[in-house]
C-alpha positions in Angstrom: 138.1 65.2 129.3 138.1 68.8 130.7 141.0 69.7 128.4 139.2 68.3 125.4 136.0 70.2 126.3 138.0 73.4 126.9 139.8 73.0 123.5 136.5 72.5 121.7 135.1 75.6 123.5 138.1 77.7 122.4 137.8 76.6 118.8 134.1 77.5 118.7 134.8 80.9 120.3 137.4 81.6 117.7 135.1 80.7 114.9 132.3 82.9 116.3 134.6 85.9 116.7 135.9 85.4 113.1 132.4 85.2 111.8 131.4 88.4 113.7 134.4 90.2 112.2 133.4 89.2 108.7 129.8 90.1 109.2 130.8 93.6 110.3 132.8 94.2 107.2 136.2 93.4 108.7 138.8 91.0 107.4 139.6 89.2 110.7 143.1 90.8 110.8 144.5 92.1 114.0 144.0 95.8 114.7 147.6 96.2 115.9 151.1 96.7 114.6 151.8 98.3 111.2 149.0 99.0 108.7 150.0 97.3 105.5 149.0 99.0 102.2 149.9 97.4 98.9 150.7 99.3 95.7 150.8 97.5 92.4 152.3 99.8 89.7 154.3 99.4 86.5 157.9 99.9 87.7 159.4 98.4 84.6 158.1 98.2 81.1 156.4 100.9 78.9 154.7 102.8 81.7 157.6 102.7 84.2 158.1 106.4 84.5 154.4 106.9 85.3 154.7 104.1 87.8 157.7 105.5 89.5 156.2 109.0 89.7 153.1 107.5 91.3 155.2 105.5 93.8 157.2 108.6 94.8 154.0 110.4 95.8 152.8 107.3 97.7 156.1 107.1 99.6 155.9 110.7 100.5 152.4 110.2 102.0 153.7 107.3 104.1 156.6 109.4 105.4 154.4 112.4 106.3 151.8 110.2 108.1 154.4 108.2 110.0 156.5 111.3 110.9 153.3 112.8 112.3 152.8 109.9 114.6 150.8 107.5 112.4 147.1 106.9 112.7 144.8 104.9 115.0 146.7 105.9 118.1 150.2 105.6 116.8 150.1 102.8 114.2 152.5 103.3 111.3 151.9 102.7 107.6 154.0 100.1 105.8 154.0 100.2 102.0 154.4 97.0 100.1 155.1 97.5 96.3 154.8 95.2 93.4 155.6 95.6 89.7 152.9 94.7 87.2 155.0 95.7 84.1 151.8 97.0 82.5 150.7 93.3 82.0 147.2 92.4 83.1 148.0 88.8 83.9 151.0 89.9 86.0 148.8 92.4 87.8 146.4 89.7 88.8 149.3 87.6 90.2 150.6 90.6 92.2 147.2 91.5 93.6 146.6 87.9 94.7 150.1 87.9 96.4 149.4 91.1 98.3 145.9 90.1 99.4 146.3 86.4 100.1 150.0 86.1 101.2 150.9 89.5 102.5 147.4 90.1 103.8 147.5 93.9 103.2 144.8 96.1 104.8 144.2 98.0 101.6 145.5 97.9 98.0 146.2 100.8 95.6 147.8 101.3 92.2 147.0 100.9 88.6 148.4 103.1 85.8 147.2 101.0 82.8 143.4 100.5 82.5 143.8 97.0 81.1 145.6 95.9 84.4 142.8 97.4 86.6 140.1 95.8 84.4 141.8 92.4 85.1 142.5 93.0 88.8 139.2 94.4 89.9 137.6 91.0 90.4 140.5 89.8 92.5 140.0 92.5 95.1 136.2 92.7 94.8 134.4 92.8 98.2 137.7 91.8 100.0 139.4 95.0 101.0 139.7 98.7 100.2 140.9 99.0 96.6 141.9 102.4 95.4 142.5 102.7 91.6 145.1 105.4 91.4 145.6 106.4 87.7 143.7 104.2 85.3 140.9 106.1 83.4 138.7 103.6 81.5 135.1 104.1 82.8 134.4 100.4 82.8 136.8 99.9 85.8 134.0 101.3 88.1 131.2 99.4 86.4 129.6 96.6 88.6 131.3 98.4 91.4 131.8 96.8 94.8 131.5 99.2 97.7 135.2 99.0 98.6 136.5 100.2 95.2 137.4 103.9 94.7 139.1 105.8 91.9 141.2 109.0 92.1 141.8 110.0 88.4 139.2 111.4 86.1 137.7 109.1 83.4 137.7 109.4 79.7 134.1 110.5 79.8 134.7 113.1 82.5 137.7 114.5 80.6 135.8 114.5 77.3 133.1 116.7 78.6 135.7 119.4 79.2 138.7 118.8 76.9 136.9 117.5 73.8 134.4 120.4 73.9 137.3 122.8 74.4 138.9 121.5 71.3 135.7 121.7 69.3 134.6 125.1 70.6 137.9 126.9 71.1 140.6 125.3 69.0 138.1 124.4 66.2 140.1 122.0 64.0 137.9 120.7 61.1 139.7 117.4 60.7 141.6 115.2 63.2 143.9 112.2 62.8 144.1 109.9 65.8 146.9 107.6 67.0 145.9 105.5 70.0 147.2 102.6 72.1 145.4 99.4 71.5 144.1 98.9 75.1 141.0 99.4 77.1 142.0 103.0 77.8 142.8 103.7 74.1 139.4 102.3 72.9 137.5 104.2 75.7 139.2 107.5 74.7 138.3 107.0 71.0 134.7 106.1 71.9 134.5 109.3 74.0 135.9 111.4 71.1 133.4 110.1 68.7 130.5 110.6 71.1 131.6 114.2 71.9 132.3 115.1 68.3 129.0 113.8 66.8 127.6 117.2 65.8 127.7 118.5 62.2 130.0 121.3 63.2 132.3 119.2 65.4 135.8 118.0 64.3 135.8 115.0 62.0 138.1 112.0 62.7 139.5 111.3 59.2 142.1 108.6 60.1 142.9 106.3 63.0 145.9 104.2 63.7 146.5 101.9 66.7 149.8 100.8 68.4 150.8 98.3 71.0 152.4 99.2 74.3 155.6 97.3 73.2 156.1 99.5 70.1 158.9 102.0 70.0 158.9 103.0 66.3 155.7 104.9 65.2 157.0 106.0 61.8 154.7 103.7 59.8 151.3 104.7 61.5 152.4 108.4 61.6 153.2 108.4 57.9 149.7 107.0 57.2 148.2 109.7 59.3 150.2 112.5 57.7 148.8 111.4 54.3 145.3 112.3 55.7 146.5 115.9 55.8 144.3 116.6 58.9 144.3 119.9 60.8 145.2 118.2 64.1 147.0 115.0 65.4 145.4 113.6 68.5 147.6 111.2 70.5 146.1 108.7 73.0 148.8 107.1 75.1 149.2 106.4 78.8 153.0 106.1 78.9 155.5 108.9 79.0 158.1 107.1 76.9 155.5 106.3 74.2 154.0 109.8 74.0 157.4 111.4 73.9 158.5 109.1 71.1 155.3 109.8 69.0 155.7 113.6 69.2 159.4 113.4 68.5 158.9 111.2 65.5 156.0 113.3 64.3 158.2 116.3 64.5 160.8 114.5 62.4 158.2 113.6 59.8 157.1 117.2 59.4 153.9 117.5 61.5 155.2 121.0 62.5 152.2 122.9 61.1 149.7 120.4 62.5 147.9 121.2 65.7 149.2 118.7 68.3 146.8 117.3 70.9 147.4 114.9 73.7 144.6 113.0 75.5 143.9 114.7 78.8 145.7 113.5 81.9 148.9 112.6 80.1 150.9 115.8 79.8 154.1 115.6 81.8 157.4 117.5 82.1 159.4 114.3 81.6 157.5 113.7 78.3 158.3 117.3 77.3 162.0 116.7 78.1 162.2 113.5 76.2 160.3 114.7 73.1 162.3 117.9 72.9 161.2 120.2 70.1 158.5 117.7 69.2 156.5 118.6 72.3 156.5 122.4 71.7 152.9 123.6 71.2 151.3 120.3 72.4 147.8 121.0 73.9 146.3 118.8 76.6 144.5 119.2 79.9 144.9 117.8 83.4 143.3 118.0 86.9 146.4 119.2 88.8 149.1 121.9 88.6 151.7 122.3 91.4 151.0 126.0 91.4 147.4 125.6 92.7 146.9 128.0 95.6 145.7 126.1 98.7 147.4 125.2 102.0 147.3 121.5 101.4 149.1 121.9 98.1 151.7 124.2 99.5 152.4 121.7 102.2 152.6 118.8 99.7 154.8 120.7 97.2 157.2 121.8 99.9 157.5 118.3 101.3 157.9 116.8 97.9 160.6 119.2 96.8 162.5 118.6 100.1 162.4 114.8 99.5 163.0 114.6 95.7 164.5 118.0 94.7 161.9 118.8 92.1 158.3 119.8 92.0 155.5 117.2 91.8 153.1 116.7 89.0 149.8 114.9 88.6 151.1 111.4 88.9 152.9 112.1 92.1 149.8 113.9 93.5 147.6 110.9 92.7 150.1 108.5 94.3 150.1 110.8 97.4 146.3 110.8 97.5 146.1 107.0 97.2 147.8 106.6 100.6 146.7 109.8 102.3 143.0 109.3 101.8 143.0 105.6 102.8 145.0 106.3 105.9 142.8 109.3 106.9 139.6 107.3 106.2 140.9 104.5 108.4 141.5 107.0 111.2 138.0 108.4 110.9 136.5 104.9 110.8 138.6 103.9 113.9 139.7 100.7 112.2 142.2 99.5 109.5 140.0 96.6 108.4 136.3 97.5 109.0 135.9 98.1 105.3 132.3 99.1 105.5 133.2 101.9 107.9 136.3 103.0 105.9 134.2 103.1 102.7 131.6 105.1 104.4 134.2 107.5 105.6 135.7 107.9 102.2 132.4 108.4 100.5 130.8 110.6 103.2 133.5 113.2 103.8 134.8 116.2 101.9 138.6 115.9 101.7 141.4 118.4 101.5 143.7 117.5 98.6 146.6 119.3 96.9 144.2 119.7 93.9 141.6 121.4 96.1 138.5 120.2 97.9 137.5 116.7 96.8 134.7 114.3 97.3 133.7 110.9 96.1 130.5 110.0 94.3 129.8 106.2 93.8 133.5 105.7 94.5 134.7 108.2 91.8 136.7 111.3 92.8 135.1 114.4 91.3 137.2 117.2 89.9 137.8 119.4 86.8 140.5 119.5 84.2 142.5 122.6 83.1 143.6 123.2 79.5 147.4 123.2 79.3 150.0 123.6 76.6 153.8 123.4 76.2 155.5 126.8 75.6 159.2 127.2 75.5 159.7 123.8 77.0 157.4 124.4 80.0 153.8 123.3 80.7 151.6 126.3 81.2 147.9 127.1 81.2 146.6 127.4 77.7 145.8 131.0 76.5 144.6 132.0 73.1 
């Protein structure tokens, strides 16, 4: 009888402690051993290069933190990676695996907006969820307090880059080729909103493509017939953007102003597109030449690890792990999500891109106009 009573008492005590943990914002996981952070990225498929670059930055953050003794009195970070192949339905499956089976303490990732639109409900109110790259504004709508985003949005970029095009570059007419995704639609919507004035550039032709496409000759031929002053490319995959500019060059777009949606200019794209990338104008929120101590430390560590300088994707991947780990350390817990969210939102952070803070979960920053000159990405100058 005593054993039965004792067993019942133990069960009740366990239930009470579990309920207390949930009520305080925790997950009920043990605050010991490795801290598991999941990363869902496109490691194969049309956005694989972006995914791998982001992962390289995340791995560097893990190494730097662990080499420095870890966080929370010596606990080390363990990174669990999954491949979403840029497919929303697969992203959902991978998120569920990491959250329900692997029981990660936090989850990061997302290059394609359509994937993050599908996965945000899976992670909602369950754990810290850092959207690393995806830009569609709707990802942060109906936000739960544990969701954060590092990259700028279409709307944020538009206020800077679209106005820069209208006021500085001043093309009268623009032809647009865009991916048929949430991101592509959001960028087109932002373009139309920011170019609504009578003196603003006029979009005279629009063509869409699928992420599985590799031949863009047909839509580019239609756009060339519009005889626009500028070609505006909206694509969130290095391979696709490079193919579009390469094929546009072959079709004779050489005297046309070449514009790339902000946040997508990349040295690998320049390499793959060859002569087709020369003169491309875009904008981004990071350059590896930014002069601050955190960036010097980041660039030096990255070059030592990978033998080349990092770019925006690697920097965002780095931030996705670095900020989560540092916020856990400030909160004194790896699974008190209320405390971790408060730490992320309530502090100014040192980043390779400069001082950074979050507002309603969105990282704030500014974009810099860039162009390709002699095969290199440099600040734009008239």
